[in-house]
N, C-alpha and C positions, 0 to 999 in steps of 0.2 A: 280434443286430443291432449294428452299429457305431454310435458316437455321431453322426457326421454324418447317417446315415440316420435315426436316431431324431429328430434335430433337424428334418430336412426333413419328416418325417411329422408332428411336433408343429406345425410352422408351417402345415402343410396342414389342421390341425384334429384330428389324431389324439390324443385325450386319453390314451389308453393309452401312447402313445410318450412323452408328457410325464411321465406318472407313472413310467415306467421311468427316465427321466433324473433325476427328483427323488429317487427311491429310491437311485440310484447316488451322488448327491452330498449327500443330506440329513445324513449324519453329519458330514462335513467342514464344512458350512455351520453346523450347530448348534454344533459344537465351537468354531469360531472366534467365533461370536456369544457363546457362554457365556464364553469366555476374556476377551472384551472387556467385556461388560456385567456378568458375575459373578452372574447370576440365571437359573435355568433357565426360569422363565416368560417373562421378557423375551427370553431367547435363542430360545425357541420362537416368540415373536411376530416377532422379527427374521428368523428362518428362513422363516416364512410370507410375510412381506413381501418377502424376497429372491426367493422363487420366483414371487410375484405380479408383481413388477417384471420379472423375467427373462422370464416368459411374455408380458408386454405388449410387450417389446422384442425378442423372439426373432427376428422377421423380419429385423432389422438385424444379427443376429449373423454374424460371419465364420466360415464352416464350416471354414476352414483352421486355425483356432485351437482348442485344447481348451476345453471348457466350464467345467471346474472353476475355473481362475483368474478367469474372468469372474464366475462366481457368488460366489467369495470376495471379489472386489473390491466387488461390490454389498453383500455381508454386512459387510465391513469399514466401508464408509461408513455404512450404516444403524446398525450397532452403535455407532460413534463418536458419531453424532448422538444416539442414545438415551442413551448414557452421559453425554454432556454435560448433557442434560435431567435425567436422574436425579441427577447430581452437584449440580446447583443445588437440586433438591428436597431431597436428603438434607442438604445444607449448611444449609438453612433449618430442617429438623427438628432437626438437631444443635444449632443455636443455641437453639432453643426448648426442647429437653429435654436438659440436660447430663448426664443419668444415664449413668454408665459401666457396661457389663456386667461381671459378675463375671469375674475372670480365670480362664482355663482352665489347669489344671495339666498338667504333662507326663504325669502318671499317667493322666489322663483320655483321652489320645490316644496312639496308637502313635507311636513315634519317626518312622517313615516318613511317616505322615499329617501329623504336626506339621511336619516338614521340607517336605513338599509345600505345605502351607498357608503356611508362612513364605516359601517361594520365590515363590509366587503373589503374596503381599503385597509382597515385594521388587520383583517385576516391575511391580506396579501403581504403584510410586513413580517409575518412568520416565515420560518424556513419552509421549504417545499414539503418536507416530511410532516411538519406540524399542520400545514395548510391542508394536505390531503386527508389527514385524520379528522380535522374539523369539518371539511366539506362532506366526507362520507357520513359522519355521525349526525351532524346537525343540518346541513343543507340538503342532503339526500335522505336523511332520516333512516339510515341503515342501522340495524341492530349490531351490537358488538360482534356477535358471531359472524355476521356477513362481512363486516368491515375487516375482520381478521382474515377471512378468505380472500378478499380483494387484495389486501396488502401482503398476504401470505406470511403472516406472523401469528403468534399465539394470542389468544383472547386477553391474557394477562398483559401482554405487551401493548395491545391496543389500549387497554384501560390506563396503563401508566403513561403511555405517550399522550393520550387524550388529556390526562390530568396535567401533565407538564405543559402541553400546548395551551390549555385554557388558562393556566397561571401566567404564561408569557403573554397571552392575549389580554388578560386583565391589566397587566403592566403597560402594554402598548396603549390600551384604551385610556388608562389613567394619565399617561404621559402625553399622548399625541391626539387623542380624540375625546376631549372632556365633554363634548356634547352627548356622547354615549354614556358617560358615567353619571350624568345628571338624572335625577329621578323627578318625574312630573309630580306636582303637588298631589297629595293623597295617596301616593304610591311608595311609602316608606318601606324599607327592607325589614 
């Protein structure tokens, strides 16, 4: 069954049609939530809240548009709100308990996992707007057109924001994450 038909059936009260739609989009919704909030339990909560809100407002959805960008837009907003709340909480905890965790050595992690973690940390140093565009375009691999629908801005705006975000990310990597800037032997640019 095609997506508009499933949406019409869901609006009419067919819960099986809504479950089919949720299954089709749950991975993308969870992944975006996880990328923004950084915690799987929080991401699961955001995903559930996304689908609850979407279900509540499904009657007003424009069937001419694809559902995924709309769901990811809801996810992005809910995740950003949760992250701001969590950020304030963790900042208070950090001030209260200044204990630093023991550093993890390179031997304890594979090089690839270490680089992925470092890249994620580097992206987290960007402002929220820049993080979202990087997550949508590169972590979720959305095309420019779909990212523009998610963030509700023109495609040209997505391209310029992405360009600026990548430039900022290069500077952050150069300054704070030199392990990511190093090229393995035989991989010259």
